[in-house]
Structure formats: structure tokens, C-alpha cells
C-alpha positions in Angstrom: -127.0 -16.1 -122.4 -128.8 -13.1 -123.8 -129.0 -12.4 -127.6 -130.0 -9.5 -129.9 -131.2 -9.7 -133.4 -128.7 -8.5 -136.0 -128.9 -7.9 -139.8 -126.3 -8.3 -142.5 -125.9 -4.8 -144.0 -123.0 -4.9 -146.4 -119.9 -6.8 -147.6 -116.8 -4.7 -147.8 -113.9 -5.7 -150.0 -110.1 -5.4 -149.5 -110.2 -5.1 -145.7 -107.0 -7.0 -144.8 -104.3 -9.1 -146.4 -105.6 -12.3 -144.7 -109.3 -11.8 -145.1 -110.3 -9.9 -148.2 -113.9 -9.4 -147.2 -115.8 -8.2 -144.2 -119.4 -8.8 -143.5 -120.9 -6.0 -141.5 -123.7 -7.1 -139.1 -125.9 -4.3 -137.7 -127.6 -4.4 -134.3 -130.3 -1.8 -134.6 -131.5 -1.6 -131.0 -128.0 -0.4 -129.9 -126.9 1.0 -133.2 -123.8 -1.1 -133.2 -122.0 -2.7 -136.2 -119.9 -5.8 -135.9 -117.3 -6.6 -138.6 -116.9 -10.3 -139.3 -114.0 -11.3 -141.6 -115.0 -13.8 -144.3 -113.5 -15.4 -147.3 -114.2 -14.6 -151.0 -116.4 -17.6 -151.6 -118.6 -16.8 -148.6 -118.8 -13.1 -149.6 -119.9 -14.1 -153.1 -122.7 -16.4 -151.6 -123.9 -13.6 -149.2 -124.0 -11.0 -152.0 -125.9 -13.4 -154.3 -128.5 -14.0 -151.5 -128.8 -10.3 -150.7 -129.3 -9.5 -154.4 -131.6 -12.5 -154.8 -129.6 -13.8 -157.7 -129.0 -17.4 -158.6 -125.6 -19.0 -159.4 -125.3 -20.9 -162.6 -124.8 -24.2 -160.6 -126.1 -25.0 -157.1 -123.8 -23.7 -154.4 -122.9 -25.7 -151.2 -125.5 -23.9 -149.1 -128.2 -24.8 -151.7 -127.2 -28.4 -151.3 -127.6 -28.1 -147.5 -131.0 -26.5 -148.0 -132.1 -29.3 -150.4 -131.0 -32.0 -147.8 -132.8 -30.2 -145.0 -136.0 -30.1 -147.1 -135.6 -33.7 -148.1 -135.4 -34.8 -144.5 -138.1 -32.3 -143.2 -135.6 -30.3 -141.2 -136.2 -26.6 -140.6 -133.7 -23.9 -139.8 -135.3 -22.0 -136.9 -132.6 -19.6 -136.0 -128.9 -18.6 -136.5 -126.9 -17.6 -133.4 -123.5 -16.1 -133.3 -122.7 -17.1 -129.8 -119.0 -16.7 -129.2 -115.8 -14.8 -130.1 -112.5 -16.2 -129.1 -108.9 -15.6 -130.3 -110.2 -13.5 -133.2 -112.7 -16.1 -134.4 -116.5 -15.8 -134.4 -118.5 -19.0 -133.7 -122.1 -19.6 -134.7 -124.8 -22.3 -134.4 -127.7 -23.4 -136.5 -130.8 -24.1 -134.5 -132.5 -26.9 -136.5 -135.7 -28.8 -135.9 -137.6 -31.7 -137.3 -140.8 -30.6 -135.7 -140.3 -32.7 -132.6 -136.6 -32.3 -131.7 -134.4 -29.3 -131.8 -130.6 -29.5 -132.3 -127.9 -26.9 -132.2 -125.3 -27.5 -134.9 -121.9 -25.7 -135.0 -121.3 -23.6 -138.1 -119.1 -20.8 -139.5 -120.9 -17.5 -139.2 -120.6 -16.8 -142.9 -122.2 -20.1 -143.8 -124.9 -19.6 -141.2 -125.7 -16.1 -142.5 -126.1 -17.4 -146.1 -128.6 -20.0 -144.9 -130.5 -17.5 -142.8 -130.7 -15.1 -145.8 -131.9 -17.8 -148.1 -134.5 -19.2 -145.7 -135.6 -15.8 -144.2 -134.5 -16.8 -140.7 -133.5 -14.5 -137.9 -129.9 -14.0 -137.0 -129.0 -13.4 -133.3 -125.7 -12.4 -131.7 -124.8 -12.8 -128.0 -124.8 -9.6 -126.1 -121.3 -10.4 -124.9 -120.0 -10.7 -128.5 -121.6 -7.4 -129.6 -120.0 -5.7 -126.6 -116.6 -7.2 -127.3 -116.5 -6.7 -131.1 -119.0 -4.1 -132.1 -118.6 -0.4 -132.7 -121.0 2.5 -133.0 -120.5 4.3 -136.4 -119.9 8.1 -136.0 -121.6 10.2 -138.7 -118.8 12.7 -138.7 -116.1 10.1 -139.4 -114.4 9.4 -142.8 -116.5 7.5 -145.2 -119.8 8.5 -143.6 -120.7 11.6 -145.6 -117.8 13.9 -144.8 -114.8 14.9 -146.8 -111.1 14.7 -145.9 -109.2 17.8 -145.4 -105.5 18.1 -146.2 -105.6 16.6 -149.7 -105.0 13.0 -148.6 -104.7 10.6 -151.5 -105.2 6.9 -151.9 -101.6 5.9 -151.1 -101.8 7.8 -147.8 -105.2 6.2 -147.0 -103.9 2.7 -147.8 -100.9 3.3 -145.5 -103.3 4.4 -142.7 -105.4 1.4 -143.4 -102.4 -1.0 -142.9 -101.7 0.7 -139.6 -105.3 0.3 -138.5 -105.2 -3.4 -139.5 -102.0 -3.9 -137.4 -103.7 -2.2 -134.5 -106.9 -4.1 -135.0 -108.8 -0.9 -135.2 -111.6 -2.3 -137.5 -114.0 0.6 -137.1 -111.5 3.1 -138.5 -110.3 0.6 -141.1 -113.9 0.1 -142.4 -114.3 3.9 -142.7 -111.0 4.3 -144.5 -112.0 1.5 -147.0 -115.2 3.3 -147.8 -113.2 6.5 -148.5 -110.7 4.7 -150.7 -113.6 3.2 -152.7 -115.1 6.7 -153.2 -111.8 8.1 -154.3 -111.2 5.2 -156.8 -114.6 5.9 -158.4 
């Protein structure tokens, strides 16, 4: 299976009713973004790591890192290797210096560990093709203005339709526009 390096670029809030946050992963060689729905707790951990801030008390991923250090285990790579029935699957590639193991993990947990330990994140080409989109610079939310005087209520209604149709690219763009209007 072929993989490409991806980077977490942003966490968007308020994307759907079932998943209130979306982690956007960017594949720079092909200019694609992949939206991965995550929970509030995972979003908070990713944001803390991206901003290099510490929580008041150790988080679960920090406990995992402490256990890895205690037993001389090293996270070598995070791989998002599969997408099935609307769910992303990831693996941690962990080594003790002699043996390498692949451990199943949720992508959000794997990304937090990768950010904390400065480890590469790779995504299977097939997953990028299946779930990724190429942002268009002339679309809503990417530097253009809406014509026709649309308001937040109209945009939120359009957002609900996009979510029902699973048009995540358009939904992400509408969310950005709603955030701008609310400010």
C-alpha cells in the first residue's frame, strides 16, 4: 500500500450534529484536504498540542507517552490506512529498537501523539482519493464574498443540506463563512 505524508492544518467546530469537530489533514503534494470527524475531547487535545500549551492535569495521551518512555518504546510513524463505512482507521508504528509493532488506534488519538512526539503522519493513497477534496480558492470561505445578501440562517440551512448529502467540502467552506459572519 502506498502512503503520502499529511499535516493537521486546523480543527473546525460545529460541523455536524453527531461530530462537533472536524480535523482537516492536508496532503501538500497533491493539494488535497481530508476532513476527519472527531469528538470534543480529541479536538481539545489536538488544539493544545498545536498551540504547544499544557493542560492543568496530564491528559490520556500524556500518560501513554510516559508509559512508552518508561518501557523504551518509540513512536516511529502514524498511518491512517483505511476508510470504511464512514470511519477512518489508523495505526501507530511503535518500536523498542529491535522489534516493530503496528498498533490499532483512532486517528484523532494517533494525531495527538504524532504532534506531541514530532512524528510523521501518513495516509494511504486510496484513503486520500476516497475522502479528500481540493479546495477551490474562489469558493465560499476562501477569500471571496457572498452575493445576494445571504445571512447566517440561510447558510446554516445550506450547511444542514450539505451534511445530509455528505458534501463535506462545501460544508467546511460554509462553516468558515458562518464563523466570519458571526464575528
